[in-house]
BALUM-319755 format. One record per residue: residue in one letter; x negated, y negated, z negated of N, C-alpha, C in turn. Coordinates in steps of 0.2 Angstrom, whole numbers, plus 5000, padded with zeros to 4 digits. Atoms other than C-alpha are relative to their C-alpha. Example, Ala and Ser with C-alpha at 12.3 -4.5 7.8 and 13.67 -1.06 7.14 Angstrom:
2
A499650065000493850224961499649945000S500450065001493250054964500449954997
***
This chain:
443
X500150065004469353305392499449965003X500650024997467553285399500249975007X499950034994468253255416500449935000X499650065001469453125410499549944998X500450055002468053035401499549975006X500450024994466953035417500449965005X499650044996468452965427500049934997X499950065004468652825414499349965001X500750034999466752795414499949975007X500150034993466752775433500449945001X499650064999468152655432499849944997X500350055004467352555419499449975004X500650024996465752545430500249975006X499850044995466752475444500149934998X499950075002466952285444500549994995X499650025006467752255427500650055001X499449955000468852415427500350005006X499749994994469152425445500249945003X499750064997469652245447499549975006X500550034995468952155463499649944997X500450055002467652035460500349935002X499850074998467951845461499849995008X500250014993467051855478500450035004X499549974996468251975484500749975001X499350045000469751875479500049945003X500050074997469151705484499450005004X500650004996467951685499499949925002X500150074999467351505498499749995006X500350024993466851415514499249994998X500750015001464951405516499849934998X500250075002464151255507499350004998X500750005002462451195502499950034993X500149975007461651285488500049954994X499950055006462051215471499650034994X500449975006460951235455500450054996X499649955004461451385445500049974993X499950035007462151325428499750044995X500349965006461351375412500650044997X499549965004462351515403500249964994X499850035006463351445389499850054994X500249955005462851515372500550054998X499549955001463651675367500349984993X499650025006465051665353499750034994X500149975006464551685335500549974995X499450025004465951685322499849954994X500250045006465951545309500350034994X499749975005466951655298499650044996X500449965004466151735283500250074999X499849935000466151915280500650014995X499450005004467451885266500649985003X499450024996468551795278500250055005X499949954994468451935291500350064997X499949945003468652075279500850024999X499449985002470252175277500649975005X499550034995471252105293500250055004X499749964995472452185304500349955006X499650034995473152125321500650035002X499449974998474952155325500249975007X499850024993475352155344500750025001X499349994998477152135348500050015008X500049994993477352205366500750025002X499449984998478752245377500150085000X500049925001478352435374500050014993X500049995007478352415355499549974996X500550035004477352365341499350044999X500749975001475452405339499649964995X500450035006474452375323499350035001X500749984999472552375324499749984993X500550015005471352385309499449975003X500650034998469952255313499450024996X500649975003468252325310499549954999X500550065000467352165305499350024997X500749985003465952255295499650035006X500349974994465552345312499849955005X500150054995465752205324500349934999X499750075002465952035316500249955005X499850054995465851925331500550025005X499449974996467052035341500649984996X499450015004468252025327500249934999X500050075001467951845324500349975006X499850034994468251805342500850025002X499349974999469851915343500549964996X499650045004470551825328500149935002X499950074998470151655335500549995006X499550004995471051695351500750014998X499349995003472551765342500349944997X499750065004472751615331500149945005X499950054995472651505347500650025004X499549984996474051605355499750025007X500349984994472851655369500250065003X499749934998473551835370500750005002X499350004999475351785371500249995007X499850004993476051825388499550035004X500549964996474551925394500350075000X499749944999474852095400499550064999X500449944999474152275400500050015007X500050004992473652265418499750065003X500349944996472652425421500150064995X499849955004473152595415499750075003X500249934998472452775416500450054995X499549965004473752895410499650054995X500249965005473352975394499249994999X500750025001471552895395499949944996X500050075003471552705392500549965002X499650064998472552545393499649944999X500450065001471752385396500449935001X499650075000472352205392499649954998X500350065003472052035386499749955005X500350044995471451955402500549935000X499650065000472051765401500349995007X499750014993472351775420500650045001X499449964999473751905418500649964997X499450045002474851765411500449985006X499850034994475051715429500150065005X499949944995475951845440499849995007X500350024993475351755456499350025000X500749985000473551805451499850074999X500149935001473751985450499450035003X500649984997472352015462499449994996X500650025004471151935450500050034993X499949975007471752035434499450044999X500649965002470252105425499349965001X500650044999469051965429499949944995X500050065005469551835416499850014993X500250005007468951785399499450044998X500649965002467251875399499449964999X500650035001465451835396500049954994X499950045006465751765379499650034994X500349965006465051905367499450045001X500649955000463451995364500250074998X499849935002463552185362499850014992X500149985007463752245344500150085000X499949935001463552425339500750034999X499349995001465352425333500050074996X499849945004466152585325499750065004X500449954997465252685338500550055004X499649954996466552825343500649975003X499450024996467852795356500550064999X499549955002469052915347500749985002X499350024999470952915349500249944996X499850065004471652745345499449945000X500550055001469952655346500149945005X500050064996469952475352499349975002X500750014998468452425362500049945005X500150064995467752275373500050025007X500149994992467852265392499449965001X500750034998466152215400500049995008X500250004993465552155417499550055001X500449954999464652295425499349984999X500750015001462852315420499849944996X500150065005462952175407500350024993X499749985007463152235389500249944996X499850065004463252055383500549955004X499550044996464752005393500750014998X499349995003466252045382500349944999X499650065001467651925379500750014997X499350005002469551915378500250075001X499749934998469852085386499850064996X500149945004469952245377500450065003X499749944998470452425380500150054994X499849965006471252555369500050075003X500149934998470852745370500650034998X499449955002472452855371499750064998X500349945002471353005369499249995000X500750015001469553025364499649995007X500450014994468252955377499350004998X500750005002466553015371499549975005X500450024995465752965387499849925000X500150085001465952775382499649984994X500350025006465152785366499349975001X500650034999463652675364499949955005X500050044995464052575379500549945000X499550065002465552465373500150004993X500050025007465852385357500750024997X499449995004467252465346500149954995X499950055006467952335335500750014997X499449995003469652405330500350075001X499749945000470752555327500750004999X499350005000472552585330500250044993X499749975006473452625313500850015001X499349994999475252605320500149995007X499850014994475952625337499650035006X500449964995474852755346500550035005X499549984996476552815353500149955006X499950064996476852645361499450005005X500650004996475052655368500050055005X499949944995475352825376500549985005X499550014996476952765383499849955005X500350054995476052615391499650035005X500549974995474752725399500450045005X499649964996476152825407500449965005X499750044996476852675416499750015007X500249994993476752675435499549955002X500650044998475152605443500050015008X500249994993474552575461499450045001X500649964998473152655470499449984996X500550025003471952555461500050004992X499949995008472652595443500349944997X499750065003473452425441500750014999X499349995002475152425432500449965005X499550034995476552395445500649964997X499550045004477652315431499749974995X500350045006477252185418500250034993X499949975007476952265401499749944996X500250065003476852105391499850004993X500250015007475952065375500449934998X499650065001477251945368499649964995X500350045005476251895353499550044996X500549975004474751935342499949964994X500050035006474751895324499450034995X500549975004473351915311500350004993X499850005007473751975293499550044996X500449965005472952045278500250085000X499849935000472952235278500450024994X499649995006474252295266499650054996X500449955004473552385251500350075000X499849935000473652575250500650014995X499449995004475352625244500150074999X499849935002476052775236500550035006X499549974995477052895248500749984998X499350015001478852845251500350064996X499649955003480052945240499650044995X500449975005478652995228500249994993X499950025006479252905213500850014997X499349995002481152935213500150064996X499849945004481953045200500450055004X499549964997482953195204500749975001X499350035000484553105200500049955006X500050054995483952965212500050035007X500149974993483553085226500750025002X499349984998485353145225500449955004X499650054996485952985232499949995007X500250004993485153015249500350055004X499849954995485853105264499749985006X500350014994485153125281500650025006X499649994994486153105298499650025006X500349984994485453205312500449985006X499750024994485853115328499850055006X500249954994485853255342500349985006X499750014993486253265360500750025000X499349975000487853355355500449974995X499750035006488353245340499650004994X500350015007487953205322500150064995X500049955006487553325308499849974994X500250035007487553265290499850054995X500249955005486553345277499949974993X500250025007486453325258499550054997X500649965002485053385248500150034993X500049975006484653495233499349984996X500650025003483253395224499950044993X500149965006483553495208499750075001X500249934999483153655217499350005004X500650004996481753595229499849935001X500250075000481153415224499549985005X500650024996479553415234500250015008X499749994993480453485250500449945002X499550064998481753345249499649945001X500450064999480453215246499650005007X500450004994479453275261500549995006X499550014995481053285272500149925001X499850075000481553105267499449965003X500650034998479753045270499950005008X500149994993479553115287500649975004X499450034996481353065293499949925000X500150075000481052885287499549975004X500550024996479452875296500150015008X499849984993480252935313499650065002X500449944998479253095313500550055004X499549954997480853195318500349975007X499750034994481353075332499750035006X500249984993481353135350499750075000X500249935000481153325345500650035003X499549964997482253465351500250064995X499949935003483153615344499750055005X500449964996481853725351500250084999X499949935001482553895344500750014997X499349985003484253975342500150075000X499949935001484654145336500750014998X499349995002486554175337500150044994X499949955006487254245321499549994994X500550015005485754185311499849924999X500250075002485154005313499849965007X500350044995484653855324499549964997X500650035003482953775322499849945004X500350064997482153605325499449984995X500550025004480753505318499350025002X500749984998479353585328499649945004X500350054997478053455332499850005007X500149994993477653525349500549985004X499450014996479353485355500149925000X499950075000479153295351499849975006X500150034993479253185367499649945000X500450065001478253045360499450014995X500649985004476553045352500149964994X499950035006476553015334499449954998X500650055002475452865327499750034994X500449975005474152895314500450004993X499750005006475252845300500550064999X499549955000476552975305499650074999X500349935000475253115307499750014993X500349995007474553075289500550034996X499549985004476253125282500150085001X499949924998476253305290499550044996X500449965005475553415276500450064998X499749945002475853595271500349994993X499650015006477053615256499950074996X499949945005476953735241500750025000X499349985000478453845241500449984994X499650015005479953805231500650055000X499549954999480953965233500550004994X499550015005482553955223500650055001X499449955000484254045220500549985004X499450024996485253955233500050055006X499949954995485954085245500049975007X500050034993485654065263500750025004X499450004997487454045268500149965006X499950044995488153965283500049924998X500150075002487653775283499449994996X500650015004486153795272499449985004X500650034996484653695278499450034996X500649975003482953785274499449995004X500650024997481153765278499750065004X500449954996480253865292499350014997X500749995001478553935289499750055003X500449944997477154055295500050054994X500149955005476654205285499849984993X500250035006475854105272500649964997X499550045003477154045260499949934999X500250075001476253885258499949965007X500150024993476353845277500549965003X499550044997477953745279499849935000X500250075000477753565284500649965004X499550044997479053495297500650045003X499549964997480053635305500550034995X499549985005481753675297500650035004X499549974996483253775302500750004996X499350005003485153775298500350075001X499749935000485953945294500750005003X499350004997487453995305500450064997X499649945003487954155295499650024994X500349975006487654235279499450045001X500649964998485854305279499650014993X500349985007485354385262499350025001X500749974999483754455269499549954999X500550055001482854285267500149964994X499950035007483554235250499450004996X500650005004482154185239499350015003X500650004996480854195253499949945004X500150074997481154025261500449954996X499850055004481453865253500649965003X499450044999483253805254500049934997X500050075003483353615251500649965002X499450044998485053555258500550045003X499449974996486653595267500449955004X499650044995487753525281500649994996X499350025003489253425274500449975005X499650024994489853365291499650015006X500349984993489553415309499850075001X500149934999489553595307500250035007X499749984993490553605324499449985005X500650014995488953525332499550054999X500549945001487853665324500350065004X499849954997489053785331499950005008X500150014993488953705348499350015002X500749984998487053715348499950075000X500149935000487153895343500350045006X499649974994488353935358499749975007X500350034993487253835371499750055004X500349954995486553925386499250004997X500749995002484753995382499650045005X500549964997483254065390499650034994X500249975006482754195377500349964994X499850045006482854085361500049935001X500050074999482653915369500649985004X499550034997484153815373499949975007X500150034994484353765391500749965002X500650045000484453625395499849984993X500250025006483553535381500649974995X499550045005484653485365499649964996X500550055004483753335358500349984993X499950045007483653275340499749935001X500250074998483653095345499749964994X500450035006483253035327500450034994X499749985006483653065309500049944996X499850065003484452925300500150014992X500049995007484252915281500549954997X499550045003485752845271500050014992X500050005008485852795252500749984998X499450025004487352785241499849974993X500250035007487252675226500350044995X499849955005487452775210500749984997X499350025003488952675204500650025005X499449994995489952715220500250084999X499849935000490952875222500250015007X499849994993491252955239500050085001X499949934999491753125247499350035001X500649974998489953155252499550014994X500550005006489153145234499850084999X500349935001488053295229500450044995X499749955004488853445221499650014994X500449995006488353485203499650065001X500549955000486953595199500450074999X499749945002488153725192500450035006X499649974994489053735209499550045005X500549974996487353795216499750064997X500349945004487153945205499850065004X500349954996486254095211500550055001X499549954999487754205209500649985005X499550024995488854095221499749975006X500250044994488754025238500149934998X500050075001488453835238500849985001X499350025000490153755234500049935004X499950074997490853585239500250005007X499850014993490953525257499950065004X500149944996490253685263500650055001X499549955000491753785258500649985005X499550024995492853675270499950035006X500049974993492153755285499750075000X500349935000491353915279500550055002X499649954998492154065287499750074998X500349945001492054245282499750035006X500349974994490854335293499850074999X500349935001490354515296499350004997X500749995002488854575287499550005006X500550004994487354535298499550064999X500649955001485954665301499549974996X500550025004484654645289499349985004X500650024997483154545295499450014995X500549995005481554595286499649945000X500450065001480454465279499449995006X500550014995479154505292500249985007X499750024994480254485307500249925000X499950075000480854315301499449965000X500650045000479154255297499750005007X500349994993478554315314500449955005X499650054995479954215323499849934998X500250065002479554065313499349985003X500650024998477754075318500049995008X499950014992478254085337500249935000X499750075000479253925334499549954999X500550055003477853835326499449995005X500750004997476453875338500150005008X500050004993477153885356500149935003
***
C-alpha cells in the first residue's frame, strides 16, 4: 500500500497527474514578449453554510452511478465551486481520463469533452481555488482536488477519487467529498485499460452530475415488517447453472430472514460464487471473499454478525441455513443449502429457509467438478432477486404453515416434491462442521 501511495504521489507531482504541459502540447511561434496578465481572484463561494450543508452529488457515468457526500464544513469553497459547475452542466460529457488501477481515478477536466484534445487532458479547469484543509485523510472513497504541481492554490474543476487509501497525499490536496454509493463502479473504472502514460484508452463518460439534499438517515430495510409480512417474500438465486427459489421461515429465524432480505436487496450477494461443495452434505455460497466487485460503503454497513436463532427445523435436503465460525454469533453473509439429511447440525446452525424450486440446479452444483471442495470452473451467483406476493393473493409458492415445520417432522410443502430417501450420512461433529465453515469464510 505504501508503494502504491508513492507511485500515485509521483504521478500527481508530474504536470497535472502526468498530463503534458500546455507548452508540450502547443508550441507557439516565437513572438515579442507580452505583459504577464494579473491572476484572476480565486473563487469564494457566495453560498451560506446553511445552503451548502447536507448536499450530495450524484454522478451518472457509463460505468454506473456514484454518489458523493459533499463535505462543506471542511472545504466550503471547493464544495461551492463543485456545486456551481454541476448546476451549470460543466461536468456533463467529461470523462475519467487518467486511471491508476486500484489507486485513483481522475476526472472533471472540461477539455475531456472533446475527444480531439486528448493530449491536453489534465490541463483544463485549474487555478481557481485556494487550498483548504478539507477532511484531511485520503481514505477509500475520498474525493480530492487536482492541483498544478508546486501550487497548492491551483485547484479547480478536476478531482480524483481514491480507490484505496492513499496516506501519502494527506495534507497536500483538499479532500472535499466522500463516496457513499458506487465504490464498486469507481474500482471498475480504475481497472479500465490505459496507455503507457496512464491515460484511459476508452471514454468513461460522466453523463451528468446533479446536486441533491442528502437523504435522512433511515431505518434498515425489512426491519419493520411483521413475521406475517415477511412470509410474503421469497428469493430467486440466479446462478450460472440456473435459478434456485427460496422461501423463508420468519417464524423460526426472523432476524436471519431480515438480514438475508436486506443483503440481497442491496446487491451484496451479486457476483459471488458457490465457493464450497461437500457432496452428500451441502453447497455453500455468500462468502464475501468470492465477490468479484467491490462493495460500496452502504453495502459494507449492512454486513454484521448475527445472534444465533437455532430452532427445531431439521437440516433436510433443501434446507437453507447460515454458516458461521466457532462462535455461534459469527454468522453474517455465508449460507449453505443442505443436499442430504444431516442431523448432526440440527439445533447448531440457524435454518431460515428452504428451496421450493430449482433443486435440480442445486444437484448440478453438487455434482460439478471440484478441486478439493472448490468447484471448477467457477459457479457464479449472478444475483439474488427478491420477490413479494401480495397477501391477498394465493399461489403455489406460498409459505407453509408453522405446524408443517414442527420439530418432529421434516419441512413439508414444496420440499416433499423433490426430497428423496437418502442413506444415513456419517455423523459430522459440530467441531468438523464449524471448522469447515471457518475455512470457507476466511480463505
